[in-house]
N, C-alpha and C positions, 0 to 999 in steps of 0.2 A: 895122511889124508888131509889133515888141516893144511899143510902146504901145498898139496895139488890143488885144493880149492882156491887158496890165494892165488896161485899162478894162473888159474883159469880165469877169475876174475880180472887180473891184470892183463892177461891178453886181451879179453872182450872190451876192458876200458881202452887199452891201446888201439884196437881196430875200430871202435868207436870214433875215437879222437881222430885218427886218421880219416874215416870217413867223412868227418865234420870238416877237417881241413880241406879236403877234396872237393866237398860240395860248397865251400866258400870260395876256393879258388874258380870252379866253374861258374859260380854265381857273380864273381867280380868280370869275369871275361865276357859273360853274356852281357852283363849291364854296360860295359863298355862297348859292345858293339851295336846293341840296340841305343846307346845314346849318341853315337856316331851316325846312325841312320836317322835319327828322328828328327823334331824341331826344337827350337830354343822355347824356353819358358814364356817370354816375352817377344812376341806379342800373342802368340797362337793359345798357348795355354790360359794366360790371361782373358784373352777374347772370349774363349769358351765359358771362363766364370761369369764374364760381365753378361753375357747372354742369358745365361741361367738365372742370375739375381734379377734382372730385368724383366725375365718373363714371371718368375716368382712374384716379384712386387706387383706386376700388372694383374695377375689372378687374384692375389690377396686384396689389391685395391678394388677389384671389380666385385668381389664377393663382399666386401665391407660396405662398398656404395649400395650394391644391390639388395642384401639383406639386413644390414645393420648388425649392431651389437644387442643381443636378445637381453637386456639388463631386466634384473627383477626390481620390484617396488623398493622405496626406501626402507631402509631397517626400522622395525616399530617394535618397541620394548613391550607393548601392550599385547602384542599378536600372539595370543597362545595356540595358534593353530599352524604356526610356520614349521614347513618340512626343511630342515638343512641338508643341503646334498651339494657335493663338490663338483667341480669341472671333470670331464670324463677321465682326463688324465691322470686324478687322483682317486679315481673310484676303487681301485683296486686297494689302496691304503684304506679308504673308508669302508671296505667289505672286510679287510684284514682285522679292523679293530674290534668286530664283533667276535670274534673268535679269542680276544683277549680283554673280557669285561673286567669292570671297576681298577682295582689297583694295577691290573697287569697291562693296561693300556700301552705303557711306556716301552712293552717289549714290542709290540707291534709298532708303534710310533718312532721308538729310537734305536732299539737293539737291532732289530733285523734288518732295517734300512742301513745302518752303519755296517753291519757285517758285509751285507751284498755290495756295499761300496768299497769295503777292505778288499773283498775277493777280486774284483774289477781292478784294483791296482796290483793285485798280486799275479794276476794272469801272465805278464810277461815273464815272471819270474818263475813261475810255474810250467808254462808250455812254452818251451824253448827249441821243440823240435823243427827241423828245417822244412817239413811238410806245410803246405798252406791250403791245400785242398781239404775240404770239409770230412770227406771221406778218411782222409789220412789222420784225421783228430777226431777219431770217434768219441772218445771220453769228454772233450770239451765242447764239442758239437753236441752230445747228449744233454749236457748240463745247461747249454745255453738254449735248447728247445725246450727242457723242461721249466726252465725260468720262464720263457715267453708263454708257455701254455698256463704256467699258473697264472701271471700277470693277467692273460686273457681271460682266464675262467673267474677270477676275482674282479675283474673290469664288469664282465658281463651278470655276475650274480649282483653286484653292488646297484647295476642300471636297473636289473628286473625286480630288486628287492621291495618289498611293499613299504608305502610310505608311513612314517611315524604317526603323523595326525591325517585325519580325511580331509580330501580336497574339498573346500567349500567356495563358492562363488561369491567374490568379494564386490560391495559396492563401492566404486571408486570414489566417491563423493565421501562415503563414510571413512574409507582409508585416507583421504586429502584432510578430512576434519580430525582424525584422531591424531595425525602427524603434526598439524599446527598446533593442537592442544599441548603438544609434548615440545614443539619449537617456541611457543610462547611463554612456556614455563607457568601455565595457568595452575598448575597444581601448587605452587607456592602458597597460591591464596584459597582454593577451593580443593574440598575431599572428594573422591571417587571411590567407592567401594570401601570406605572409611579409611583411605591414605591421602594425605594431602594437608594443606594449610588450614587455618579456621581465620583467616581475616575475611572471606565471602562465605557464602553457604555453601552447602554441598550439593555439587550440582547433580547428583542422581536422586535427590529428593526434592528438586525444583522444577526441573526442566518440564517434567510432565504436567505441571499445572499452567504453564506458558504457552501461549501459539507460536506458531514458526513465524509469524510477523512480528511479534514480540521481542524473539530472540535475535531474530535480524536487525531490528532497529536498535537493539541495546547493544549487539556486536559492533554497530556502525557508530553509534555515539551513545555510551552507557547512561550519560544525564537526560538524555531525552526521555527515558522511562523512569528515571530515579534522579532527580536533581542534585542529590547531596551523594552520588555514588563517587567513591573512591577508585573506582576501576579506570585505568588509562585507557585513552582511545588509541587503537592500533593502525589506524588507518589501513582497513584491510580491503582487498578487492571484492567484487560481487561474488565471485566463485569462490574465494576463500571465505566469504561469511555463509554462503550455501552448505559448504563443506562442513563447517563447523555447527550450523544448525542442525544438519543431519546427524552428526556426532552426539551432540547434546541431546537430542529426542531419544537416541538409541540407547541413551544411559538409563531412561525411565523404563521400567520393567511394567509399569501399570500397577493396576491393584486386581488383586486375584480374589475371587469370590471366597465364600466361607466354605464351600464345597470342595475347594482345589486340595485342601490336605487330606481330606476323606477320600477323594478320587485317588489320590497318590497312593494311599494306604491300601486301599481295595486293589490297586492294578499294579504297583511297584515294590512294595515292600516285601513281597517274597523274595526278591533279589537285592534289593537295594535297602541301603542302612541312612538313617537321617537322625542326628544327634544321639547316636545309640540305640535307635530302636528300627529293626529291619532284618531282613537277609543279609549274607555274606558273600552270595554267590556272584554279585555284581559290585562295582564301586561305591565306596560311600560318597553321598550327596550332599553332605551338611555344608560343602563351602562350592559347590559346582557354579554357584552365582558370581565368583571371584572369578572364573577363568572361562566360563562360556556366557555368551549373551542368550537372549531370548529367542532370536530367530535361529539360532542353532540348535538349542534345547527343542524347540518346536519340530523342526524339520527330524531330529532323531527321534523322538517320540512317534512321529508319524511314519517313518521307514527308514530304520537304522540302516539296513543294508545299503541304501542308496547314498547313504552320507559316509559309510564305511563299510566297504566290501567284505572286510573280515569280522562282522559283528554278529553275534549268535543272539541277540536280543531279538524278540517278535516285535514287528511293528502294530501300531494301534490303529493305523488308519483304516477305517471300515468298522472297528469295533467300538472307538469313541467318536463323537461328533467333534467336530473342528472347534466348536466353541469349548468343549470340554479338554481337547489337546491345546487349546491356548491357554485355559487356565490354570491346566498343570505346569505349562512352560513358565508362566508368569511367578506361579509360587517357588519353581525351581530357581529361576533367576533371582529371586529375591534371598535365596540361602548365601549368605557369604560367612557361615561359620560363625562358633560364638565369641 
């Protein structure tokens, strides 16, 4: 019985090899006929390639000239509201990382792409049948369609996934001032939120007592306000000075009233904890002033859903007066942790 099976397999193998040889002979013959009937590669095929390249370059150039590149703002290490989002052709990988959190990120970022590339290299060795029509290669056609569908689904899911941080309208002058503060290395001499040098005063404790005119004059020429100042003159432009003034004024959270802690305790400690006291259903706010400014906190207290559509916190606009909301925001913005 075993010998019969071996003979049958040998006969099938011989027949298959014979079919392949006949197919190759027919292919070579048909190729020779078409080559004799066709045109030479140069200049006919080369001309077609040149036309496609020129048209494509013109289209891309027109789109670039008409719409330009939509670049984001310069990277700001002090911006805690930035939402990292890759270009559309990497969104599938961005979404796939969510299925492999923590220490398993390497599986989605390295292992799976490497396996996919390895499969592409092996396709010529695995799919060696003579048929080129998709219906003659159902197995590989199905695998390709499944891969395209998976990439499309992950790309769409990544595009429609909610943002990590709520989108907040930014003041361009404030963003410019924050960027200049970093570029000029002001933190070497001044502290902000407890971080920085000790050569000059802490800026978040001084700027609130100075007028915008005084700050602008000081940035233009420090010795015009303080004759013995060691601060160098940076030769800043007027727009740069305005941006720095706006940023410096934003560092001052103002002075909250004595009623602010009581207002917070009456309305917020059911859910939020400060320095170990309060509820656990909301985040601990003991150091919220280190990551959020007063404007953000005030907007969030008034209407959380407008700032973050996924928020379940009730808004206090209408329950508290605007002065009370401002007072609580100043109190929270002053909390930098112990």
